[in-house]
N, C-alpha and C positions, 0 to 999 in steps of 0.2 A: 523318265526324263529325256533319255536319248530319242525316244519316239516323238516326243513333243518338239524337240529341236529339229529333227528331220522334217516333220510336217511344216515347220515355219520357214524352211529354206527352199525358195523357189529358184535361186541362182546358185549353182553348185561350184562356182569359181571361188577362189580364196577370198576375193573381195565380197562376193555375195554371201558367203558363209559368215564372215565377220560382221557384215551389216545386219544380217538377220538376227544373229545372237545379240548384237548391240541393241536392236529394237526390243528384244525379249528382256534384256536387262533394264532398259528404260521403262518398259511397261510393268516391270515387277514380276514378270513370269519366271525369270531367273533372279533369285534373291541374292543380296549381298551375303558372302560367305558360303553360298551354295556351291557344291562340288560339281564340276563339269565332267562329261565323259572323257575318257582318254582319247588321244589322237587316233590310235589304232581302232578303237571301238567306233568312233564317229565316222572315220573314213570308210569302214566296212559297211556301216548303216547307210551311208550316202552313196556308196559305189564310186568313190574317188580315191586318189592316192593319199597316203599319209602326209606327203609333202604339201598337198593342197590345204589340208586341215592345219598343218603346222604353220603355214604362211598366214592363215586366218588368225590363228592363236597369236602370232607375232604382231599382227596389226592391232588386235584387241589389247595386247599387253602394252603396246606403244602409247595407247591413250589411257592406260591405267585401268582398263575395264576388268582385266583378269590378272591373276598372279599365280605363278608356279610355286608350290611349297614342297619341293623335293618329292620324296616317295609318297607323301600324303595326296598328291595330285594337283590339279589346277582348279582354282576357285574364283568365283565372281567377287569383284571388289568395286568400291565407288570409283568411277572414272575421274581422272584428274587432268587428262589431256597430255599430248606428247611434248611439243616443244617449239622450236624456232621457226621463223619465216623462211622456209627453204626456198620457195619459188621467188619470193621477193628478193632474197639475196642473190639469186641467179640473175635478176634484172639489174641490180645495182652494183654488183661487185666489179665487173669490167676488168680490163687489163691495166688500167691506170688513167692518167690524165690525157684528155683529148683537146686539140685546138678547137674542135667543134663537137660538142657532146649532144647528140640528138637522142640519147637513151633515157632521159630523165622523166619525161611525162609532166614536166613542170612548165608554168607559164613564163613568158619573157618578162624579166623584171622591168624592162624599159616600157612595157605596156600596162603596168599596174598603176593605180592611183597613188599619189604622193600622200603617205600617211602622216608626215611630219606635222603639218598644220593642225590636222584633226586630233592627233594624239596630244599635242600641246594644249589644246582647248579643253580636254577632258581629264588630263593626267592628275590634276589637283583636286578633282571632285571625289568625295566619299560616297560611293554608290551602294554600300552595304551597311545597313543600320542594325541588322541582326542576322545571325546564322540561320534563322527561320524565314528570312525573306524568300519570296518566290524566286526560283532559279532563273527566270527570264525577266529582264527589265520590261515593265509595262509598255513603254513606248516601242520597244523592239517587237514585243508580242503583237501589238496592234499593226505595225508595218508588215510583219510576216503574214499574219492572217489575211490582210488585204491583198497580198500578192500570191497567196497559196493557190495551186491549181484546182483545189476543191475545198469544201469547208471541213477543216479537221476537227475531230472530236476533242483531241488534246494536242498540245504543242509544247516542245521543250527545246533547249539548246545544249549542244555538247561540243567537244573539242575536235571538230573536223569530221570529214566524211568517213574516214576509217574508224574513228571512235564510234560514230553512229552505227556503222555496219557491225562492229564488234558487239556493242551493247544490245542491238536488236537481235542479232543472231543468238546471243545467249538466252534471250527470252523465248524465241520461236523455234529453235533447233535443239533437239535432244540426241543423245547417242543413238546412232543407227538410223536416224530419220533420213528419208530421201529428200534431197533438196535440188531444185532446178536452178541452173545458172546458164548464162550464155556461153557459147563456145565459138571463139576464144573469149576470155574474160580477164578481169583484173587479178593479177597473181596473189596479192595479199588476201583477197577474198577466198581464194582456193586454199591458201595456208590456214586461214581462220576456220573454214569448214572442216578441213582435215583435222585441225586441233580439237574440234568439238566432236569428232568421230562420226561425221555425217557421211551418207552415201550420196555422192555428188552425181547428178545427171546433167550432162552438157547438151544443150540444144543449139543447133547451128544458127548463125546470124547471116542474113542476106541483106540486100540493099534496102529493104523496107523494115528490117528489125528481126525479132525472134521468129523462127520458122513456125508456121501454123501446124503443119503436120508433125514437126518435131515436138512441139508443146503438147499436142494431142496425145502422142505416144508417151510422153513423160508423165502427163497427168493420170494416165491409166495406172501408173505405179503409186498413186496416192502420195505425192510429196507433201511435206508439212509447210514448205515455203518455196517461193519463186523469187529469185533476185534478178533484177533487170535494170538496165541503164536506158531510160527512155529517149535520150538524145546525146549526140556527140560521144557515142559509145567508145570506151577505152578497151581495146586498142584500135578498133576499126574506123571510128568516126561516124558510124551509121546512126541516123535518127529514125525513130519509128514513124511510119506514115499513118494517116487517119484510117484508111481501109484496114491496115494491119492491126491497129489498135482495136478496131471494132471486131475483127475476127478473133483476136486473142481474148478479148473481153468475154465474148460468147462462150469460149472454152472455159475460161477461169470461173465464170458464173456457176458452172456445174461442179466445181471442186470446193475443197475446204482450205486450200493453201493460202497462207498469208503472202501478200504481194509486197515486196520491198523494192522501192524505186530509188535509185541512186542518181540524183541530178547533180553530178559533180562539177559540171561546167556551166552552172547557172551564172549568168552575167556576161559570158563571152560566147555562148552558143547562139548562132544566128537562127536556128530552127526553133519553133515554138515547142514547149514541153507538153506532151500528151500523157495524161495521167490516167491510170485505171481507177483512181479515186473518184472520178466523175460518175462511174457506174457501180463501183464496188467500194464505197467509202469506209465501210465497217471492217474490211479486210485488207485495206491498202495502207502502207506506211511509207511516206514520202520523205526523202532526205534531200535537203537543199544546202549545198556547200558554197562557201564564199572564198575558198582558198585560191582558185585559179583566176578569179575575177578581181577580188579586192586585196588579196595578199595571203600567202601561205602562213605567215606568222600571226595572222589573226586567230588561227586555230579554231574557227567557228563553223558549225553546221547546225541547221535546224532540223528537227524531226517532228512531223505532224501527220495525223491520220487516226488510225484505229486506236481508240482510247485505251483499251486493255493493254496493248503493247507499249504505247508511249508512256502511260502511267507506270508500268512495270520498270521501264528504263529509268524514268525520273526517280522513282522510289529507291531503286538499287543504287543510284548515284549518291543518295543521301548517306549511304554507308561507306562511301569513298570520297571523291573530290567535292561532293555536295552540289556545286554549281560551276559553270564556266565564268571566268573573270567578267564582272559587270563593267569594268573599265573598258575591256575589249568590246563588250556588247555596246557600250555607249559610242565607241569609235565606229562600229558598224552602223548604228542608227544614224550617226552624223553623215557617214558616207552615202547611205541609201537616200538621204534627204538632200544631198548636195548636187546641184545641177552640173557643176564642173566634173564631178565623178561620172555622171551619165555621159558626158562628152568623151571622157577618157575610155569608157567601156565601148562606146560606139566606134571610136578609133581602133581599139583593140580588135573588135569583131571584124572590121574592114581589113585590117592589116593581116590578121590570121587567115582570112579568106584569100587575100592576095598571095600569100606565101604558099598556101595549100594548092591554089590553082596553078601556080607556076610549076610546082613539083609534079603534080598529076599530069600536066600537059607533056612534060618530058618523059615520064614513065609510060604514058599512053603511046607516045611516038616510038619508044623503044620496045613496045609490046610486052612490058612487064606487068603481070597481073597485080592489081592492088585494090584496096577498098578504102574509100575516103568520103566523108560527107560533111562533117562539121567539127568544130573544136580544134585542138592542137595536134592531134595524132593521126597517123596514117599506117595502114597495115599492108606490107609489101611482100609478095611471094618471092622466094629466092630458090635457086637451083640446089644450093647446099648452105645451110645456116652457118656452120663454122667457117667455111671458106669465105662467105660474104662478110662476116664480122671481121675476119683477119684482113681481107682486102680493104675494107673501110678504115680499120685501125691503122693500117700502113700509110693511109693518107690523112691521118689525124682526125678521123670522124668516128664518133661513137654511136652505136645503135643498140637497141634492146633485143636480145634473142627472143624468138617467138615461142620456144618450147614452154617456158614457165606460164604463158598465158593460156595454154591448151589443157582441156580436160582429158583429151585422148590424143594419141598420135595423129598428126595431120600433115598437110603440106608444109615444108620448111618455109618460115616467114620471119620477118623482122618488124618490130614496131619502130616507126620513125616519128620523133616529135618535131614535125615540120614547123610548129609554132615558134621554134627557137631559131629559125633560119632568117636572120636579119640581112640587110644589105639591099643592093639594087636588084632589078629584075635579072640582069646578066649574071650577077654573082650567085643568086639563088639557082638559076638555071644551070650554072656550072656545077654546083654541088649536086643538083638533081641528076645530072648526067653521070656523076660518080656513083650515085646510088643505083642508077639503072645498070651501069656496067658491073657493079658488084653483084647484082642479082644473078648474073651468069647465064641468062637465057639466050643472049645473042651468040655467045660462044658455043652453047649446047646445040643450037640450031645449025651452026655451021660446022659442027664436028670438031671444034677446036678446044675441047675441055682441057 
């Protein structure tokens, strides 16, 4: 057994050892209640220190994949996952109330459609005749399919984008699987994949989207899934370009990975959505969220694409919530058909673009490195993350620390939700100058740290 484990481990770091053993457990090569080699035995066989193997054991124990039984040894058990949203809490905890909180990643409430009239029109309707009704209202299903970026094999509705990511990940990711994500990426996704015991591979994002060479190298490791945000990427705001989509599609066509697209800014993104489903429809699952455009409290997102994945999600929901509120679905149908709502969304896109443009102009003038393209967020490099956060907090401004968004250590950065910067051009420019000053590069260049 020790020899089999050694042969399966190609990365002899603690992380690599844990991931390899996790894959063996998932594949059934290491069976439940099977005894594992001792730390000392495996460390000698691998030529690494006992500390390295011990760290791998701790990682596996954290997801419930193994358990120590005293003098009897360490045994394989059914994994149950570790626990809380560590990265997400780092983004949201903050030091307290801010006069201007740009850390949240949420839309400006003043730019959302007024739900009052629509809610009143559907609140008295009974939209559920049986617990066996289809989970998606027929009229919503029709509207969504007409707007989908490719023809989906199956389509269902869940309670928001994060619920969609959670349910899809539980279908396509198993313990020890290698999974590709963008670097940086949305912290709750990293928390979720860590909870599932995945081996996360971060691929850099540039001004056109996911790096071609980075994805090529990642696919050589045979990941089970690729999670991607095709437009208004959180945190950088980058949208994938047509040439980049073509290059990435060619690479993905040679793999077996499921492609999970999170279109979380549908409705307020100015860029068109470019989906891999147009060329790889049987392996693409597209998520369309309406939280940032129509209202976070609608708690609705649609999942459409690869039939085996979408059906697995819908069937698993029958053992839990069953369906998302059909009253809320009816509200969404009414909003999608309402011309006045379209006008509100047009105004929101224009206003978010104005705010983003004003901030980026100031940062560019101050020679502060940043990434911004679409949506409500901006990724700003800083000289020192902690110092920048404290400097902004002292001026009543909140920002999200960059570290929780990162798969690996990288340049200190902050995520700024520029979509929340209301006011006149001068007022926004004043705040932008405070952001630029907090970045610390001017002081560093002049030797005045």
